[in-house]
ZAGU-605476 format. One record per residue (C-alpha): residue number from 1; residue in three letters; x, y, z. Coordinates in Angstrom, 1 decimal, decimal comma. Each point is the difference from the previous one (the first is absolute). Layout:
N
 num residuo      u      v      w
 NUM     ALA      X      Y      Z
...
***
This chain:
183
 num residuo      u      v      w
   1     MET   94,7  103,6  114,5
   2     LYS    0,4   -2,8   -2,6
   3     TRP   -2,6   -2,6   -1,2
   4     GLU    1,2   -2,9   -2,1
   5     ILE   -1,4   -3,1   -1,5
   6     ARG    2,8   -2,4   -0,7
   7     VAL   -0,3   -2,8   -2,5
   8     GLU    2,4   -2,9   -0,2
   9     ARG   -0,4   -2,4   -2,9
  10     PHE    0,9   -3,6    0,7
  11     ARG   -1,7   -2,3   -2,6
  12     VAL   -1,3   -0,4   -3,5
  13     ASP   -3,2   -2,0   -0,5
  14     GLU   -0,7   -1,6   -3,4
  15     ARG   -3,4   -1,6   -0,5
  16     ASN   -0,1   -3,4   -1,7
  17     SER   -3,4    0,8   -1,5
  18     GLY    0,4    3,0   -2,3
  19     GLY    3,6    0,8    0,6
  20     LYS   -0,6    3,2    2,0
  21     ILE    2,9    1,4    2,0
  22     ARG   -0,1    2,2    3,1
  23     THR    2,7    1,4    2,4
  24     VAL   -0,8   -0,7    3,6
  25     GLY    1,3    2,1    2,9
  26     THR   -0,7    1,2    3,5
  27     TYR   -1,0    3,5    1,1
  28     GLN    0,5    1,7    3,4
  29     VAL   -1,0    3,6    1,0
  30     TYR    2,5    2,0    2,0
  31     HIS   -0,4    3,2    2,1
  32     ASP    3,3    1,8    0,4
  33     GLY    1,8   -3,3   -0,6
  34     GLU   -2,1   -2,0    2,5
  35     PRO   -2,0   -2,9   -1,5
  36     GLN   -3,8    0,1    0,6
  37     ILE   -0,8   -3,6    1,1
  38     ASP   -3,6    0,1   -1,4
  39     LEU    0,9    1,4   -3,4
  40     LEU    1,8   -2,8   -1,8
  41     GLY   -0,8   -2,8   -2,4
  42     GLN    0,7   -1,4   -3,5
  43     ILE   -0,1    2,0   -3,2
  44     MET   -0,4   -1,0   -3,6
  45     GLU    1,5    1,7   -3,1
  46     GLU    0,5   -0,6   -3,7
  47     GLU    2,9   -2,1   -1,2
  48     GLY    3,5    1,2    0,6
  49     PRO    2,7    1,1   -0,4
  50     GLY   -1,1    3,6    0,7
  51     ASP    0,1    2,5   -2,9
  52     ASN   -0,9    3,7    0,1
  53     SER    1,5    0,8   -3,4
  54     HIS   -3,2    0,1   -2,0
  55     ALA   -3,8    0,0    0,5
  56     GLY   -2,1   -3,0   -0,5
  57     ASN    2,7   -2,6    0,4
  58     ASP   -2,0   -2,3    2,3
  59     LYS    2,9   -0,3    2,5
  60     CYS    0,2    0,9    3,7
  61     LEU    1,7    3,2    1,2
  62     GLU    3,8    0,1    0,3
  63     PRO    1,3   -0,3    3,6
  64     GLY    0,3    3,5    1,5
  65     SER   -1,8    2,8    1,9
  66     TYR   -3,2    1,5   -1,3
  67     SER   -2,2    2,9    1,2
  68     LEU   -3,7   -0,6    0,7
  69     HIS   -3,0    2,1   -1,1
  70     THR   -3,7   -0,1    0,5
  71     GLN   -1,6   -1,6   -3,0
  72     ASP   -2,7    1,8   -2,0
  73     GLY   -1,5   -2,3   -2,6
  74     ALA   -3,2   -1,6   -1,2
  75     HIS    1,1   -3,5    1,2
  76     TYR    2,1    0,7    3,1
  77     MET    0,0    2,9    2,5
  78     THR    1,7    0,7    3,3
  79     ILE   -2,8    2,2    1,3
  80     GLY   -3,6   -0,9   -0,9
  81     TYR    0,4   -3,7   -0,9
  82     GLU   -2,7   -2,7    0,2
  83     THR    0,1   -2,7    2,7
  84     SER   -2,0   -2,6   -1,8
  85     ASP    1,0   -3,7    0,1
  86     ASP   -0,7   -0,1   -3,8
  87     PRO    3,3    0,4   -1,9
  88     ASN   -1,9    1,5   -2,9
  89     ASN   -1,2    3,0    2,0
  90     THR    2,0    3,2   -0,4
  91     PRO    1,8    2,1    1,0
  92     LYS    2,1   -2,5    2,1
  93     PRO    2,5    1,3    2,6
  94     GLY    3,5    0,7   -1,4
  95     ILE    3,1    2,0    0,5
  96     LEU    2,0    1,4   -3,0
  97     VAL    3,8   -0,8   -0,1
  98     GLY    2,1    3,0   -1,3
  99     ASP    3,5    0,4   -1,4
 100     THR   -0,4   -3,2   -2,2
 101     GLY    2,0    1,2   -3,0
 102     HIS   -1,9   -0,6   -3,2
 103     ARG   -2,7   -2,1    1,8
 104     GLU   -3,4    1,5    0,6
 105     GLY   -3,0   -0,9    2,2
 106     ILE    1,9   -2,4    2,3
 107     LEU   -2,1   -0,5    3,1
 108     ILE   -0,2   -1,8    3,3
 109     HIS   -3,5   -1,5   -0,3
 110     PRO   -2,1   -3,1    0,9
 111     GLY    0,5   -3,1   -2,0
 112     HIS   -2,2   -3,0   -0,7
 113     GLY    0,6   -3,3   -1,7
 114     TYR    3,5   -0,9   -1,2
 115     LEU    1,2    3,6   -0,7
 116     SER   -1,8    3,4   -0,4
 117     SER    2,8    2,0   -1,2
 118     ILE    1,9    1,5   -2,9
 119     GLY    3,0    1,2    1,9
 120     CYS   -2,1    0,8    3,1
 121     LEU    0,4   -1,5    3,5
 122     ASN   -2,8   -2,1    1,6
 123     PRO    0,2   -0,5    3,8
 124     CYS   -1,6   -3,3    1,0
 125     ASP   -0,1   -2,9    2,5
 126     PRO    3,0   -2,4   -0,1
 127     THR    0,0   -2,6   -2,9
 128     GLU    2,0   -3,2   -0,1
 129     GLY    0,4   -0,5   -3,7
 130     PRO   -1,0    0,8   -3,6
 131     ASP   -3,5   -1,4    0,3
 132     ASP   -1,1    2,1    3,0
 133     LEU   -2,2    3,0   -0,9
 134     MET   -0,5    3,4    1,6
 135     ASP   -3,3    0,6    1,9
 136     PHE   -1,4    3,4   -1,1
 137     PRO   -1,7    1,1    3,3
 138     LYS    3,2   -0,9    2,0
 139     SER    2,2    1,8   -2,4
 140     ARG   -2,3    3,0   -0,1
 141     ASP    0,1    0,1    3,9
 142     ARG    3,8    0,0   -0,1
 143     VAL    0,1    2,9   -2,4
 144     ILE   -2,5    1,9    2,1
 145     ALA    2,1   -0,7    3,2
 146     ILE    3,0    1,5   -1,8
 147     ILE   -1,9    3,1   -1,1
 148     ASN   -1,5    0,4    3,5
 149     ASP    3,4   -0,3    1,6
 150     LEU    1,5    2,6   -2,3
 151     LYS   -2,9    2,4    1,0
 152     HIS    0,4   -0,7    3,7
 153     TYR    3,8    0,3    0,0
 154     LEU    0,2    3,2   -2,1
 155     GLN   -3,2    1,5    1,5
 156     ASN   -0,4    3,6   -1,4
 157     LYS    2,9   -0,5   -2,4
 158     PHE   -1,9   -2,7   -1,9
 159     PRO   -1,5    1,6   -3,2
 160     ASP   -3,7    0,9    0,1
 161     SER   -0,6   -0,8   -3,7
 162     ASN    1,1   -2,6   -2,6
 163     GLY    2,7    0,7   -2,5
 164     GLU    2,6    1,4    2,6
 165     GLU    3,4   -1,2    1,2
 166     ILE   -0,2   -1,6    3,5
 167     PRO    2,8    1,7    2,0
 168     ASN    2,7   -2,1    1,8
 169     ALA   -1,5   -3,3   -1,5
 170     HIS    2,0   -2,4   -2,1
 171     LEU   -0,1   -3,5   -1,5
 172     ILE    3,4   -1,8    0,3
 173     ILE    0,4   -3,1   -2,2
 174     SER    2,9   -2,5    0,4
 175     GLU    0,6   -3,5   -1,3
 176     ALA    1,3   -3,0    2,1
 177     PHE    0,6   -2,1   -3,1
 178     ASP    1,0    0,1   -3,6
 179     PRO   -3,3    0,6   -1,9
 180     THR    1,4   -0,9   -3,4
 181     PRO   -1,8   -3,0   -1,4
 182     THR    2,3   -3,0   -0,4
 183     SER   -0,2   -2,4   -2,9
***
């Protein structure tokens, strides 16, 4: 029994207004290596290249495999989150990413606007370029679908409280391009 969410990065967006940069990828959920056709989309992250060497570096995670945990926080939770369309209502749905080296508090959580992340991953509807924004309710629904799929797939093995490792569940990150900015 193995549940995975695989992220493949493929583009860097740089906004003309404000100079903000984000890394764009796709995500797909797999059950025992089989893709789940209704659990895929685009995902936004901080600027690359990935760096796990120190906290607070405002970069995305390095490519690799990461454990997943139920999040227990004031702003994001895996169990007991709000379902409001207002992005200011908390706690929002989220899943904690583990084994991140010196990085702390890296989550899969809803995004809105250009980027809602300091190292986190924001599932969203597809965007075509740097001026497209994430829609919070749609992003929130994607995160809830991921959490619900984890619960359904793992059934009684899914933790019954926040702050616990989710067994047999991993985030796998790869890159299909060189994320190093060119000058």
